[in-house]
Phi, psi and omega in degrees: 000133182276165177298324179296319179292321178296316179299318179296320178295319178296324179295328181279343178276176178283345182294126178248145176293160181301319177232150176090179184262336184214166178277142177249143180305322180294324177296316178299316180300314180296318179298315180292323178294318179293322178296317180296318180293317179296315181299319180295312183291323179294317178297325179291322181289326184251038186287022175086017175070033181286000000 
């Protein structure tokens, strides 16, 4: 699924972006990139005390 398709799907849902009227593909890309980076770093910090 492309960022454009995800943005379009979010637009059809009740979910509204924090600002603006609709979701933009670049916003979706940034959110997913930040989530992936956070998940990786969070997992590394709490890696079970290895």
